[in-house]
DRENNURO-794213 format. One record per atom (N, C-alpha, C): x, y, z. Coordinates in pm, whole numbers, plus 50000, padded with zeros to 5 digits. Example, Ala and Ser with C-alpha at 12.3 -4.5 7.8 and 13.67 -1.06 7.14 Angstrom:
513194943150780
512304955050780
513204967050780
512854977550708
513674989450714
512905000350787
This chain:
540714982732816
541874989332760
541604996632703
542885004132711
543205015732652
543385013532506
543095024932378
543455027232246
544805024232271
545995017432186
546875018232179
547985028932076
548695037832126
549305047032011
551205042931986
550865039931890
552485032731840
553495044731795
554495047931878
555455058831818
556115057131768
556455064931613
557905058631507
558195071131534
559635070831570
560535075931602
562155072231566
562965079931579
564265078831593
564245077231797
565725070931840
565495071431988
566915072932015
567055074532152
569045078532128
569145092532117
570295098332112
570935114532057
571425112031932
570565118831851
570435118231691
571415129931641
572325129031533
572835141331497
571945148031385
571475163731338
570875167931250
571575167431112
571575161631045
572455158430906
571355154230817
571315164030691
572575177330700
571855184530780
572885195730863
572445210130915
571645216530870
570545217330961
569245230630884
569385242230992
569585253330942
568975266031028
568125265531116
568495271031212
567625272331326
567635260731453
568415250431354
568345233431449
569035234431525
569275226831636
570335222231655
571305213231640
572265210531690
573465201831644
572995187431641
572235181631777
571695172831778
570945170431884
569725159931875
568305159531991
568615148932030
568195148932173
568045138932242
566325133732221
566185124132130
564865116532142
564265109632254
565525103232309
564695096332431
564085107132532
564555121232531
563725130832622
562915131332561
562685136832421
561785139932353
560285132532406
560445120232390
559635111332405
559185109232525
560235108832675
559765108632769
559085120232854
559475135332787
558935146732862
557915151232785
557735147432657
556435155532558
555645145632511
556465138432432
555705126832359
554485116232440
555035108932504
554365099932596
553405103732674
553735117332768
552855122132842
551595126832769
551525132232637
550665139932544
549685127732556
550395117432456
549875105132440
548725098732522
549495099732675
548895095132784
547035103232821
548075114732774
546825122532828
545625126232721
545785120332608
544705120232509
544095106932497
544095098432572
543755086032627
544275073032551
545635072532508
546035067932455
546795059632561
547705042132500
548425034832605
549745041532510
550715044232532
552045048032417
552985039032446
553325036132337
554445028232310
555625028832216
556675026932224
557705032632115
558355022232048
558625026831953
559085013431854
560455006031915
561095015432001
562955011332038
562604995832134
561465000532195
560844988232283
560944974232263
560754970232137
560824957832035
562204947532078
562294934932151
563524931132149
563264920332073
564604914632070
564704897431993
564484899331828
564934884031789
565184884431646
563904884731532
562734888731604
561824890631514
561334905831507
562344911431532
561564927431592
560854930931441
561234925831350
560154933331232
558934929231256
559024914631295
557614910431277
556444918531381
557204921831503
556514928631601
556404945331558
557294946531518
557244963431436
555974962431311
555734951131265
554414955931082
553404949531225
553004936931308
552044934331388
551724953631469
552364959931531
551864967831586
551594981731482
552034981331415
551934988431258
550354991231230
549994977931217
548914973031126
547924974531292
547534968831374
546944965731522
546384978931592
547854989131567
547654999531653
546185015331627
545795016131729
544675021831693
545115040431621
546585040831688
546835054231628
548335050331630
548955058231528
550385058731501
550645074831440
551935079531540
552055091331518
553615088431467
553805095031417
555375094131328
555845108431313
557605108331408
558615119831429
559095122531300
559165135631205
560095130031058
560845141931062
560905146931188
561595156731205
563475151831155
564395145831161
565245141331056
564865127930984
565515126730869
565235122330781
565665104630806
564985094230871
565065085530934
564725070530864
565855067430816
564945059230704
563665044630747
564345045230893
563015034030921
561895037630981
561805051530984
560365062430996
559645062230879
560355062930769
559955064730659
558975054330601
559675041430595
559735030830556
558055024330635
557965033230734
556515024930843
555535034830828
556085044630824
554795054230763
554325047030639
554855046730532
554525034530427
553745021530468
553995016830540
553335004330568
551865007630589
551975018130741
550545023030808
549825031630719
550225036130623
549435047130478
548915030930399
549395024130339
548845010930297
547785006630347
547835000130492
547384989530569
546144995230634
546155008630669
544965015530742
544435024330709
543325025830693
542615041730595
542965055230669
542845054830806
543265063830913
544145065430981
544295073031120
545015071331216
546205068231204
547235079831142
548535080531111
548615097531101
549405103731166
549985115331199
551465113931205
551805125031136
552845131931104
553305144731206
554655142031241
554725155031339
556375157231300
556535171231358
557975169331317
558315187531408
559415190131382
560175200831472
559945207731365
559455225531383
559285231631302
560075237631224
561495233931232
562385241831135
562755225231032
561995215731083
562715204230999
562145201730862
562975197130788
562755198730623
562335184630534
561045180530601
560845164630529
561255165830376
561745149230352
561985148130215
560565148930136
560965152129974
559605162129890
559185157229889
558685140629900
557195139829855
556435135529988
557125133330103
556655137330281
555795150130292
556905160630227
556665176830258
555345184730187
554745171430104
553665177430071
552305168530162
552655161730245
551545156730319
551355165130455
550415170130500
549705174730631
550415169030739
550705179530821
551765172830933
551965185131069
551585181231146
551845191031275
553715194231322
553355206431355
554645210231409
554935215131527
556435213531603
556485219331751
557645223731712
557615232131831
559115240531806
559755236431939
561415234931870
561865225931926
563885234331927
564195242532001
565505247131996
566355245832015
566005237232120
567525227332145
567655214732170
568275208632122
568475194732161
567915186632265
568455191232411
568035182932525
566955193132580
565565179332559
565035186532561
564305190732723
563775204732800
563545207332908
562135204932970
561665207633076
560515209633152
559525221433053
560095230333043
559355243432932
559125240632818
560255236132780
560205233532600
559045221132551
558925210632667
558185199832657
556605204632685
556695215132789
555045222132767
554715225432617
555575237732565
555625238332429
555275230732316
555645219032365
555635209232252
554305202032221
554035201132388
552375192632365
551785203232321
551575212132394
550695227532314
550285229132167
551415226632128
551975228631965
550815218831902
551385205432000
550395193331930
549225189031959
549065190332068
547705192132106
546465191132055
546225200632011
545095207631927
544495201931782
545845197331715
545335199131593
546075178731580
545825172031657
546165157031641
545325149531669
543955149531671
542365144231634
542345144431506
542265161431462
541745160731350
542365151331234
544015154431215
545025147831175
544545130831167
544315126531288
543885114031306
542545106331220
541865115831185
540665115431113
540595114231030
542265117730917
542055120730801
542625103930715
542345106330597
542325092430506
543785091230487
544435084030481
545895081830406
545985085030318
547245090230196
546975091230088
546805085830015
547115069930027
546765055429913
545185056629932
544355056930051
542995057830035
542545063529944
543025079529941
542215094629891
542455092729740
544015086329692
544115080529552
543605074429513
543355060529595
543015049629477
541575046929570
540135051929506
538825049129555
538935033529579
538135031129658
538095014329667
538845005329731
540535007929765
541245002729819
541135004729934
541374987530030
542344976029944
541694968229861
540614967529853
539394956829800
540134957629641
539994949129553
540234947929426
539504944529327
538174941529400
536994940229325
536344961629340
536664961229454
535964977129456
537194989829387
538264982329280
539194994729256
538544994029094
538335009929036
538355005828907
539104998628809
538734990528711
539474986128653
540194996728508
539505003728460
539655013028391
540845019728430
540685023128546
541785031928580
543195025528580
543275011028606
544635005728607
544835004728453
543945008228381
544475011028201
545085023828184
544115036528276
544285047028248
546075045428274
546115042628389
547435041128471
548525038128369
548245026228275
549505017528206
549515026328099
548725031028060
548585037327905
549785056327932
549815057528072
550105072528124
551795068428129
551695050628179
553225047928253
553815049528062
553105039628006
554095040227839
554505055027803
553225063127794
554055076027722
554635078527863
555235079227966
556105085628043
557465078727984
557285062727956
558595059927910
558985064027785
558305067627702
558235072427587
558815085027553
558285091927669
559165108127696
560315107927760
560475098227849
561905095427901
562875090127791
562825078227734
563405080327608
563925088627493
562945097327482
563215107427402
564155118227545
564125121227593
564595128627685
566295125327660
566355110927698
567695105227704
568465110627568
567515105927475
568635106227311
568875118227273
567755129827376
568295146927343
569975149227414
569825142427504
570965146127652
572155137627577
571795128127542
572855120727469
573465116927355
573155129227290
573375131927099
574875137627164
575865132627042
577035140627041
577145149126977
575965159226908
576145166126828
575405173226942
576105187926968
575185197827043
574085203726977
573975207526842
572955213226744
571465203126761
572095187326754
570965180326729
570135182326842
571215180826960
570905171727075
569585188827143
569975202327099
569205208927112
568035213527018
567975207726900
566755208326801
566105196026893
566235181026968
565515172827021
564585179427115
565665186427178
564845188527294
563485200727262
563795211327207
562945221227146
561765215027057
562135198426998
561055195526917
560055189927050
560705184827131
560065179327249
559075190927347
559655203327342
558865211027395
557555215527320
557665217627165
556435222527092
555245210027105
555885196127135
555155183927143
554775186227309
555335194027418
554865191627526
555125206227595
554185218627528
554905230727597
553665231827752
554445244427805
554245244027958
552585247328008
552035251327891
550365248027912
549765239827896
549985230627893
549595215527817
549525207528015
548255200228007
548615196528199
549705186428147
550205180828314
551225171128321
551825174128448
552825162128450
552735159328634
554255169328646
553715166828826
555225180128841
556635174928805
556825159828819
558275149628768
558535158428582
557385153328511
557375158128396
557735175728374
556975181528457
557525197128415
559095196928457
559385191228602
560975195628612
561595186628514
561725177528459
562105170928380
562595179128226
561715187928197
561215192028099
562205209128097
562235213128224
563035221328277
564285221828263
564925210328323
566175202528323
566505205528200
565975194728087
566005195027945
566775203427893
565935218227893
565835227227778
567325235727895
567045233428005
568635237828074
569705236627961
569875225628000
570995213127961
571235214027809
570015213027710
570095213927617
570195223227497
569425229327518
568635244927498
568835256327509
568455260827641
569465271527675
568745278927798
569475287927879
568875293928000
567455299727970
567385310327873
566085315427819
564775306727812
565435296827749
564575285727680
563825283127867
564695274327932
564285271628069
563465281828166
564165295128134
563385308028192
562005308828151
562125307028015
560185309227947
559535297427977
559775286027992
559055276528016
558665271828141
559495279828216
559215276128391
558065287828422
558095301628340
557195313628339
556025308528270
555965299628204
554365296628156
553825285128217
554425278828314
553785270828371
552775270128474
552155261328484
550815265928635
551725270628762
550725280128817
551435285028947
552095279229057
551425268429059
551255255929141
552785245129152
553005247329006
554525242228972
555295246428983
555065264128940
556395275728969
556195275229116
555995269829226
556175274229377
556465260729407
557145249829316
557685243929432
559565247929373
559885242929536
561545249529568
562415245229456
562155237929362
563105231629277
563285238829159
561695240729126
561615249829036
562115265028989
561965268629175
562355284129196
564055286929210
564635274029242
565685275929244
566755272029115
565975262628984
566575263128854
566165278628764
564895285728854
564755295328763
565975308528809
566065306728952
567105314729001
568815315828920
569135300828902
570145301128825
570155305028697
568995299628660
568445307928492
568865319728508
568635326328542
568245339228578
569855348028597
570575338728695
572045339428699
572975341828562
572655329228503
573515325928383
572645334528251
571945344228285
571705350328164
571865365428209
572795368528297
573635380728366
572995387328455
572035379428508
571165390028603
571355385028747
572215384628793
573075381628925
572415387729061
572625396429036
571985403629185
570815402529157
569715400929089
568055397629043
568225383729098
569175378129070
569045358029104
569575357829261
570985363529342
570895367929487
569625370429565
568955382429514
568095389429600
566755371429613
566305370029469
565765356829446
565765345529574
567125343829565
567715329329655
567865338129806
567685346229831
567545350429959
566205350030012
565415353829926
564055352729945
563315339830006
564115330029904
563945316629912
564325309330059
565265315630081
566345309730266
564985313730318
564615322430340
564055333230435
562815326330440
562005320230328
560735318730340
560605303630373
561515293630291
561755281230332
563135274530397
564125282630403
564535277630513
565955279130422
567135273430493
568625274230424
569055265430372
569925261530277
570595253930246
572155251530215
572565240030221
574445246130140
574125247530005
572815238529945
573175241729771
573045255529747
571885262529825
571045273929826
572345285029852
573235285129950
574185292130004
575175292429903
575475277629808
576395273329700
576235285329613
575285284129525
574565293129447
574415309629446
574665311029580
574615323429598
575905329629594
577075320229645
578285325629618
578615321929504
578085315429431
578535315729310
578015325829212
577175332529220
576685343229160
578035355929210
578095360429331
579325369829365
580595368229276
580395351029314
581985350729219
581785353329114
580875352528993
580835356228876
581045377728882
580075380928944
580175394729009
582045397829027
582575391929103
583895393629150
584425394229017
584295380828938
585485379928777
584755393728736
583515401628684
583435408328580
583895421528672
584455422028779
584875435528845
586155436628799
586735426328814
587915421928815
588445425828630
587755422428566
588145425428394
587665439328395
586655448228474
586215463828465
587305469728516
588575462928589
589335472128645
588825476628784
587905471628855
587545477328969
587395471729087
588865470729132
589835465729241
588325463329370
588175476029382
587025478829587
586225467829526
584945468629395
584335462129374
584515440929388
585705442229326
585755427929317
586545426029454
587215429429561
587575425629693
586205425029741
584865433129726
583885431429795
582865420329771
582945418329649
582055407429592
582775392129623
584275390929620
584845381429630
584625378629812
585155383429873
584795385730046
583215377230035
582055383929989
580875380629951
580605362429922
581295363729819
581545346529755
581645338029846
583095340229930
583855333030049
582755328330140
581915338630207
581505340930315
580075331630309
579495331030163
578265322130125
578805308630121
579985308330079
580425295430077
580865288030180
581205294830238
581485291630359
580225289130471
579305294930463
577775290430494
577645280330429
577595278530286
577345263130252
578205252630307
579015251430343
580385243930379
579585242130524
579395248330601
579005244130744
577595244630746
576475239530659
575825234430679
575655220030625
576425217530532
576405203930501
578105202530455
578675190930531
580375192630511
580525178630353
579145173130388
579195160830251
578885164930128
578245178030146
578505186729995
579255192429965
580275185829872
581515191529807
581315208729711
579955209329649
579595216429584
580145234529595
579525241929759
580095250329829
581905250829878
582225236129888
583255236529956
584885240529827
584245228429733
585605230629623
585735242629553
584585253129578
585295264629598
586155279429614
585825273929742
586965278829869
588485278129818
588945269329793
590725273929800
591475281129684
590455278629566
590705293529475
590785304229487
589465309529611
589515318229613
590075324029734
590055319329851
591085321029905
592635324229869
592565315229767
594375323029728
594075334929681
593365336229554
592755347229472
593075362829613
592345357829744
591975368029819
593595371029910
594215357729939
595545361629985
595805369730084
594565369230175
594525372330319
595785366130424
596345369330506
597045361330637
596035353930663
596645338130623
595575326530703
595095321330605
594815328530484
593875321030389
594725308830287
596335307730280
596875299130198
596375286630319
596685284230441
596155274030521
594815271630510
593965279730476
592115280130497
592115272630367
592885275230225
592965270830083
593375250630125
594055251830216
594985235830218
593235229230239
593055234530364
592135224530453
590725223530378
590335232730329
589465231630248
589345223630134
590695224430027
590605215729957
590625200530007
591235195430123
591045183330210
589515182930212
588825189430251
587565185330274
586875183430196
586885192830071
585975190029958
586775178329896
587695171329892
588055159529874
587475148429891
587315146430051
586445137530096
585535138430076
584475150030064
583035149830067
583415146629915
583785145729821
583845139329639
584285122229648
585295120229743
585255105029733
584075099729818
583115107229909
582285099329958
580815099729876
580955110129759
579765113429661
580185099229563
581325096829566
582265086429441
581595075129514
581545074229625
581235061629688
579885056529691
579185069929737
577545067029732
576375072429642
577365077229514
576265082029433
577035084229275
577405070429230
578185069829085
577245079829010
576045083828975
575685088828864
575755103528907
576295108029020
576095123829022
577065134728917
576715142228841
576675147928743
578155158628740
578255163828837
579285171728904
580305171528914
580095156928964
581465151229034
582675151228949
582535146128822
584055147128787
584435159128737
583555165828665
584195181428675
584565192328762
584075186428928
584535187329005
585765184729043
586385172229059
587745162329058
588305167728960
588015172428853
588815180828745
589725196828810
588495201828826
589105213328923
590035211228994
589685201429132
590315200629234
591655200429161
592085191229073
593125185929004
594285202728920
593325207428919
593865218928899
594135228528974
593925231029089
593875239329233
595195229529260
595255219529282
596445215129340
597905212229210
597725213029098
598945214528981
599295204628983
598365191828985
598605179028964
598325177328782
598735176528731
598665174828575
598215166528524
598885157428613
598735137928564
597065136228594
595985142728700
595405142328758
594095146528677
594855159028652
593925166728561
593465162728431
594585154028356
594415147128236
593615141028216
593535127428334
592335117628365
591445119328378
591065133428464
589755135128480
589175146528366
589995150628243
589745160928184
589095152028090
589825136328027
589505127427999
587775119827997
587945117928088
586955114928189
585395124428088
585825136928192
584695143828113
584315144827998
585345145927902
584995145027797
583875133027690
584645121227752
583925110927726
582565106827757
582425117327830
580845113327898
579925128727848
580735138527788
580085147027683
579085155827805
579435164127895
578575170128018
577885181227930
576405183927999
576185200427961
576675212527889
576865215227826
577485226727778
577895236527893
576795238527999
576495249528049
577475245528191
577655233128230
578975228928336
580055228728288
580495224728188
581615226928117
582035241428124
581305248528078
581595264228074
581695273428206
581115264828282
581315270028447
582525265828513
582825249728480
584255244628542
585275253128451
585075255828311
586375262528247
586755272528327
586085281828361
586015298428414
586215294028567
586435283228622
586925281428779
588655276128736
588695266428602
589795265728581
591195273728525
590495282128492
591045298128431
591765303328589
590755305928664
591675306628819
592775297328858
592525284828857
593385279228884
594645281528836
595055280328670
596245281528614
596895295328603
596245307628640
597035313128693
597605316028865
596775306228894
597685304529057
598735297729022
598545284628965
600075278428962
601355280729000
602085277029054
603625281729105
604425279328978
604215266228935
605575265628869
605205268228738
605985270528622
605955276428502
605775268028440
606685250828448
605795239528366
604595236028402
603965233128524
602615230228545
602295240028487
601895254228481
601235259728439
600965259428260
602075256328174
602005254928086
601295239828054
601545225828099
600835217028082
599395223228128
598625227228224
597555232628261
597025239628146
597685248528095
597445257427990
596765250427870
597575241727815
597655231027700
596255228527714
596015217627848
594855210427882
593255219227819
593695230727899
592695239427925
592035247527749
593125244527689
592685247427560
592215240327482
592515223527526
591785212827439
590075214827545
590395214627616
588765213627680
588095224227655
588595240027574
587345247127529
587005239827403
587965235427305
587225230727217
586015224727214
585755219127365
584725209927371
583125221627386
583585231227418
582095238827411
581705239627274
């Protein structure tokens, strides 16, 4: 009997969501399996079996058995499929080796998996042709056996696993102590964030920074939490200084890079932030958030040019802001951040067709917000965004409701400051004098929270 390779992958035609630069809109995973992966597995001496061949009510039992007993498991991580991620975790825990992660060369696995070794292959079109199948098998063939011999992450991290008698009990005590310290750290972070007095929140954040400077050893999650805390409670420059003192491997995390770009822009260095974000996109791939961040920087530059009385620069920056927000919207319609900025910018530009575009993008942004409200109740930007959209629509009643919600939650000052700048645009664009007066009064109340 041949050794068995169990292939873990989506099946049928699936959309690439969220959209990724250089990726097709949809992928025919059946064609990928039939034309490229199954022939390659057979060529390497294994019997190829795919998960979707299971039938019957006990499919979960069959899946678990195959994950354990198969000689090799290959998992395609091209799109963030929940079943695939779950099955990879099962295999990593129950077998020391014989699990290989693969994915298209443009794919962006979720954060934790992105740190694991995987093989990539070219996939420019969603319908796999004979020519592309040859390129896919060639890209995977060379490295597959090497990765199959490597230990799974849990066997690497916990010596002696899975035999409890062989696992160092002192390690368990050390981890418990670490978790206790982490819990205490998170309590301190919450205390600073929830402080009703901004000055007190700043003092608590800076006190925690003194106890946990960037130069001491820390996990990546703690470092990121410290950056976010300083950003929200201490200031942008404090966040930049902390990032710049972190070890190089933590500075290279994409989330840290994004935060540094945002901080540089908030300290007035918009062009440098645009350049850094553009480089990040070229090196690590595009996303709706990155395009939205660039759009926000151009929006700031447009506002500055308008205040300086430079209409030519104002128009150029305004066009750039719209262009990048449109790119962000096209990359992910579920991300309301780029889309919600477009209606007021279209109205400000006021070209032919911009009024219709403003109405359409306002509707798209509202649908995205409703989806976010349904799926992610903890979204910190959702209520400020709904407040801005109520101002855009000239709906004073809804604006008062969301202003009360924002005030009650006490958002970080920088979020409210950013929101107020957008609300000022909306007030200027309000058509009815009565509505404009109501929104102006509400805006004055919000300014007192800064």
